[in-house]
C-alpha positions as CSV (number, residue, x, y, z in Angstrom):
1,M,0.0,0.0,0.0
2,E,1.4,3.4,-1.0
3,E,1.7,6.0,1.7
4,V,-0.2,9.3,1.0
5,A,1.8,12.4,1.9
6,Q,0.2,14.5,4.6
7,T,-0.4,18.2,3.6
8,T,0.9,20.4,6.3
9,E,-0.2,23.9,7.2
10,L,3.0,25.3,5.8
11,D,2.4,23.4,2.6
12,R,-1.0,25.1,2.2
13,I,0.6,28.5,2.9
14,K,3.2,27.8,0.2
15,I,0.4,26.9,-2.3
16,L,-1.3,30.2,-1.5
17,L,1.9,32.1,-1.9
18,N,2.6,30.5,-5.3
19,A,-1.0,31.0,-6.5
20,A,-0.9,34.7,-5.7
21,F,2.5,35.1,-7.3
22,H,2.6,32.7,-10.2
23,G,-1.0,32.0,-11.0
24,G,-3.9,29.6,-10.4
25,A,-5.5,31.8,-7.7
26,W,-9.3,31.9,-7.7
27,H,-9.4,35.7,-7.4
28,G,-8.0,36.4,-10.8
29,P,-4.6,37.3,-12.3
30,S,-1.5,36.7,-10.1
31,V,1.3,39.2,-9.6
32,L,3.3,37.8,-12.6
33,E,0.2,37.5,-14.8
34,N,-0.7,41.1,-14.0
35,L,2.9,42.3,-14.8
36,K,2.9,40.6,-18.2
37,G,3.0,43.0,-21.1
38,I,3.7,46.1,-19.1
39,K,6.4,48.2,-20.9
40,P,9.0,50.3,-19.0
41,K,7.3,53.6,-19.9
42,A,4.0,52.3,-18.4
43,A,5.8,50.9,-15.3
44,G,7.3,54.3,-14.6
45,N,4.2,56.3,-15.4
46,R,3.3,58.5,-12.4
47,Q,-0.3,59.4,-12.0
48,K,-0.7,62.3,-9.5
49,D,0.8,61.3,-6.2
50,I,0.2,57.6,-6.6
51,H,3.1,55.0,-6.5
52,T,4.1,53.8,-10.0
53,I,3.9,50.1,-11.0
54,A,7.7,50.0,-10.8
55,E,7.6,51.3,-7.2
56,L,4.9,48.7,-6.3
57,V,7.1,45.9,-7.7
58,Y,10.1,47.3,-5.7
59,H,7.9,47.4,-2.6
60,I,6.6,43.9,-3.0
61,T,10.2,42.6,-3.4
62,T,11.3,44.6,-0.4
63,W,8.8,42.9,1.9
64,R,9.6,39.5,0.5
65,I,13.2,40.2,1.5
66,F,12.0,41.3,4.9
67,V,10.3,37.9,5.4
68,L,13.4,36.1,4.2
69,K,15.6,38.0,6.6
70,K,13.3,37.3,9.5
71,I,13.2,33.5,8.7
72,Q,17.0,33.6,8.7
73,G,16.8,35.1,12.2
74,D,17.9,38.7,11.4
75,I,16.5,40.7,14.3
76,E,18.1,43.9,13.0
77,F,16.7,44.0,9.5
78,L,14.0,46.7,9.3
79,I,12.4,48.8,6.5
80,K,12.5,52.2,8.0
81,T,12.7,54.8,5.2
82,E,10.7,55.6,2.1
83,K,13.7,54.8,0.0
84,Q,14.0,51.3,1.5
85,N,10.3,50.8,1.2
86,W,9.6,52.2,-2.3
87,G,13.0,52.7,-3.9
88,N,14.4,55.8,-5.5
89,L,13.2,55.1,-9.0
90,K,13.4,57.8,-11.6
91,E,13.2,57.0,-15.3
92,I,12.4,53.4,-15.9
93,D,14.2,52.0,-18.9
94,E,14.1,48.5,-20.3
95,F,17.1,47.4,-18.2
96,E,15.7,48.8,-14.9
97,W,12.2,47.3,-15.5
98,E,13.7,43.8,-16.3
99,T,15.9,44.1,-13.3
100,L,13.0,45.0,-11.0
101,Q,10.9,42.0,-12.3
102,M,13.9,39.6,-12.0
103,E,14.6,40.7,-8.4
104,L,10.9,40.2,-7.6
105,T,11.0,36.6,-9.1
106,L,14.3,35.8,-7.4
107,S,13.0,37.0,-4.0
108,H,9.9,34.8,-4.4
109,D,12.0,31.8,-5.5
110,E,14.4,32.3,-2.5
111,L,11.5,32.6,-0.1
112,M,10.0,29.3,-1.4
113,A,13.3,27.5,-1.2
114,V,13.8,28.6,2.4
115,L,10.2,27.6,3.3
116,N,10.8,24.2,1.7
117,E,13.5,23.6,4.3
118,K,11.0,24.3,7.2
119,D,8.1,22.6,8.8
120,D,5.0,23.7,10.7
121,T,7.0,24.5,13.8
122,L,8.1,27.7,12.0
123,L,4.6,29.0,12.0
124,S,4.3,29.3,15.8
125,E,7.8,30.9,16.2
126,I,7.8,34.6,17.0
127,V,9.3,36.7,14.2
128,P,12.7,38.1,15.4
129,G,12.2,41.7,16.6
130,A,8.4,41.5,16.4
131,E,5.4,40.6,18.5
132,Y,3.7,38.3,16.0
133,D,4.5,34.8,14.7
134,F,5.5,33.5,11.3
135,Y,2.0,32.2,10.6
136,T,0.8,35.8,10.7
137,L,3.7,37.1,8.7
138,L,3.4,34.6,5.9
139,H,-0.4,35.2,5.6
140,G,0.4,38.9,5.7
141,I,2.8,38.7,2.8
142,I,0.1,36.9,0.8
143,H,-2.4,39.7,1.6
144,H,0.2,42.3,0.9
145,D,0.8,40.9,-2.6
146,L,-2.9,40.7,-3.4
147,Y,-3.5,44.3,-2.2
148,H,-0.7,45.7,-4.3
149,N,-1.5,43.4,-7.2
150,G,-4.9,45.1,-7.3
151,Q,-3.3,48.5,-7.4
152,I,-1.0,47.3,-10.3
153,G,-4.1,46.0,-12.1
154,I,-5.9,49.4,-11.8
155,L,-2.8,51.3,-12.9
156,K,-2.3,49.0,-15.8
157,K,-5.8,49.6,-17.1
158,S,-5.5,53.3,-16.5
159,V,-2.2,53.6,-18.4
160,A,-3.6,51.5,-21.2
161,K,-6.5,54.0,-21.7
162,S,-4.1,57.0,-21.5
163,S,-3.4,58.8,-24.7
164,K,0.2,59.7,-23.5
165,F,1.7,56.6,-24.9
166,D,2.7,55.9,-28.5
167,D,1.2,52.8,-30.2
168,D,4.3,50.8,-29.8
169,D,4.3,51.5,-26.0
170,E,0.8,50.3,-25.5
171,F,0.0,46.9,-24.1
172,K,-3.1,44.8,-23.9
173,T,-4.8,44.5,-20.6
174,S,-6.3,41.2,-19.4
175,N,-9.8,40.3,-20.6
176,Y,-10.3,38.5,-17.4
177,L,-13.2,40.7,-16.2
178,D,-14.6,41.4,-19.7
179,D,-16.6,38.2,-19.9
180,E,-20.3,38.6,-19.7
181,Y,-22.1,36.6,-17.0
């Protein structure tokens, strides 16, 4: 008789992290699905005093690094300044945009690799330098991703409708919500 692997709570959290990041989430496009097709000019487009898509990607990456540092036991690592939190991004060119997306993906891959080495005991451990546990932090990063992914989706649609961009800079938005019910 073949043994069936038990799904742990940490396994379920990793499934949610991957669905929100890579795809397969019930709510709609994942972070990577939402970023697909965004050009550098659109990623750096500032609308009023709202963070740009590029800044949101930087911010999501920064908080993934925060989680990684805390799992590694770094009590000192904090995100204290606007620059640490949102970056100091000016003109976004092709290289900068590709780098931001690559760093985001690498931070996710590294987080998943570290979590693959852990078990459910991690979830009840208190985060170094905090008053909450890793269960709360890991669910928090999922919620954080989804919140900012929604902002990216709105900005993506807004930029696509803007007349500021040349035809070669435009991109198609998802038809995910365009279906009639």
